[in-house]
N, C-alpha and C positions, 0 to 999 in steps of 0.2 A: 504494500500500500504506500503510495507516495504521500508524504505529509508536507503540508505547506509550512514554510519557515515562519510565515506571518503569525502562526498560532502560538509562537513561543513568547512567553512573558519573562520579565526579569525582576528578580528580588534585589532591590537596592539596599546596600548596607553601608552605614556611614564610614566604617573603618576597614572594609574589606571589598574585594572586587564583586561586581554584580553576578548573580547566579541565574543562568538561563533555566527555565522550567516550563513544563506543560502540565496543566492541572484540569482534572475533571471534577466538577462538583457532584456530590452525591451523598449517600448516607454512610454511616460508620458501621463497622470499622473501615477506615480508609486504607488504601494500599500504597506504599511508596517503593519505587524501584531504585536500587543503588547499583550503578554500573561498575564494571571492572576497570583495571588499569588500562590506560590508553583507549578506553571505550567511551561511548556517549549515550545519551538518552534515546537515540533513534535505533537501537539494536532490536533484533527480532523478539527477544524475550520481553523487553519493555513494551513494545507496541502490541504484542499478543495479550499481555496482561491488561493494557489499557482498553483494548477491544472487549475483553472479558468483563472488566469492571463496568464499562459503559453499558453492556448488555444487562448487567445486574442492577444498575443504578447505584453503584458504590463509588465513593470518592477515590481518586487515583492521582498520583503525582509521579512524574519522571523528571529528572534534572541532570545537569552537567556540573561536575565539580569545577572549582577554580582552575583555570588554565587548560580546561578540556572543553571540547565541543564548542558551543556558542557562548559559554560563560567568559567573563573577563578574567584578567590575571595571566600570569606567565607560568607555563608548566614547569620550567626549570627551577622556579622558586617554590614549588609546592612541596608539602610534607604530609605525612599521614595525619599529623596534628591539625593542619589547616583543613584537610578534607573532612576530618572528624567534625570540625566546627561548621563546615558547610552543611553536613547532614543535620546537625543540631539547629542551624538557622532555618532549614526547610521545615523541620518538625515544629519549632517554636513559632515561626512567623506565618506558616501557610496551613497549619492543620489545627483542628479542634477534635478532642475526643480520641478514642483508641485507634492505633494504627498498626497494620501488619507491615513489617519491613521485609523486602525481598532483596537480598544482596547477592550479586554475582561475583565470584572470585575475590578480588580485593574489596569489592562492595560488601562481601560477606564478613570480612574482617571489620570493616567500618560499622556494619549493622550491630555487631556485638558491642562495640563501644557506645553506640547510641542507646542500646538497650540498658547498658550499665548506667549511663548518665541520665536517662529519662524513663525510669521504671514505671512511672504512672501513665506514661503516654504510649509506650511500646507494648502492645498486647500480645504479639506473636512474632516469630522470626522464621523466614524461609531462606536457607542458604543454598546456593547453586555453586558447587565446586569451591566451597569456602577456602580462602587463601590466608587464614589466620597465621600471622607471624612468618609467612612463607618467604618473603623477600629477605628477611633477616636470617632465617634458618639457612636458606640457600647460600647467602653470602658467607656465613660462618663455616660452611662446609668446604669453601674454596681453600686451596693450599695457602699457607701463610704468605708465601712469596706473592701470590696473585692478589691477596688482600692488601698487602703493602703497596703493590703497584697501583691498585685502584685508589688507595689513599693518596699516593703521590700525584697521580694524574687528576684526581678529583672526580673521576667519572667511571661508572661501571656499565659495561655493555654486556647484557646477558641474552643468550640466544632465544629466539621465538620463531614460531612458524606463522605468526599472525600479521606480519607486515613484509614488505618487499625487501627491506634492508636485512632481514633475518636476525635482528636484535632490537631490544629496547635499551634505551640509554637512561640511566639514573645517576644523580650526583652522589658522591660519597657522603655528603651531608644528609641527603635523603635517608640513606641507610642508617646513619648514626642516630638521626632523629626517630626513625621508625622503631629502634630498639626500646624507646620509652613506651611504646604502645603494644608490646608483646603481651599476649593474654594466656598462653598455654602453659606457663610455668607454675600456675597456682589455680585454685578453684575460681571459676568465673561467676560472679554474683548476678546471675540471670535466672529468674524463676518462672518466666512465661513459657507457653508452648514453643518448642523449637523443632523445625523440620529441616533435615539436611539431605540434599540430593547430590549425588556425585557419580560421575562416570568412572568405571574401573579402567578404561583405556585413556584416561586423562594424562597426556604427556607433559602437562605444565605444572599442575598442582596435584600431588598424590592424594588419592581418596582416603588414605589413612588419617589425613588432617581432619576430615569430617568426624572420624571416629574419636579423635583426641578432643575435639570441641564437645562432642556428645558426652564424653567422659568428664570433662571439666566443668560444664555448666551445672549449676545447682538444681535446675529444673528437673523434675522426674518425668515430665511430659515431653519426651524427646524421641523422635523417630529418625533413623538414618535409612535412606533409600539409595541403594547402589544399583547402577545400571551397568550390566556386564559389558556392553559394547559402547557405552557412552563416552564421548570425547570431552575435551575441556569446555568447549562452548555450549554443549548441550542444546544444540539448535536444530536437531532433527525434529520432524513433525511429532513423533511419539514423545520426545523429551519435552517439547513445549506443552503437549497435552498433559503430561505428568505434572509439570509445574502449575498449570492452570487448575488442575484438579486438586492439587495440594493446597493451593490458596483457597479454593472453593470450600474444601473441607474445614479449613481453619475459620473461615467466615461463618460457616454453620455452627461450628463449635463455640465461637465467641458469642454468637447470637443466642444460643441456648444457655450460656453462662449468665 
C-alpha cells in the first residue's frame, strides 16, 4: 500500500528534534509500533498493524526515532538513551490510557525500557526478534584487538544483509552509551503480559535472547513463540498474520481484565 507522506504529523519538543509520527484515533488499548535499527515507521509490520487497528477501531501510532526516517536530528549523534526518550515522548504526549507496545529488534529493547519507566501506561508488550543488549553483547565478543581498533577509529562497522553496503556503521560512543541500558544482567521489573516472537533462522539476533528476556522479566504472563523457519525481519505473510493475531489476543485479554 502506498502511503502519502502528507499524512505524517510531527511532535515538536522544545529541547529535542521533532519526531515524525502517524496516528490513528480510536479506542484503548492503543497500539504503538517501535521500529528496529536503521528502520522506519513505513515497514511492513507497522503498516499491517495499522490496517488491523483501523479495522478494529483501536488507536495506533507508528513513528520514527530521532535521526531516522522523517524525524529531525542526526543519526550519528543518536544513542539508545535518546531513542528511549523518544519512545517516552510519544507515550507521554500522544497517548491516553493503556497501550500495547510492539517492538521490532532494537525496538524490542526500547519497549522494555518504556515498560520499566511507564508501568501505569504500558499494558502489554509484543517483541519481534527482540534485540535486548544485543549490540553491546556482540561488541564485547569481538577480539580485544578489534575492540581497541574501533575505539581508536571511533567507528564500528558490523556486517548486515539488510543494506547495499553490507554493514551498519555505529560510533564507538554509541556502544559505550548503550552499555548503560543493558537489561539482561538482572531481573527486569516488568509485570504486564509479554509476548515474544522470534524466528529460529534469524541470522542477526539469536532467538535465545527472547528466551533470556522471558526468563528475566518478573511477569508470569509470558509466552515465547518460535518460528522454525522465521528470518530476522519476520515479514513473510504467515509471520505478519502471527503478529496481528498476537496483538488481537492481547487486546481481548486486556478488554476482559
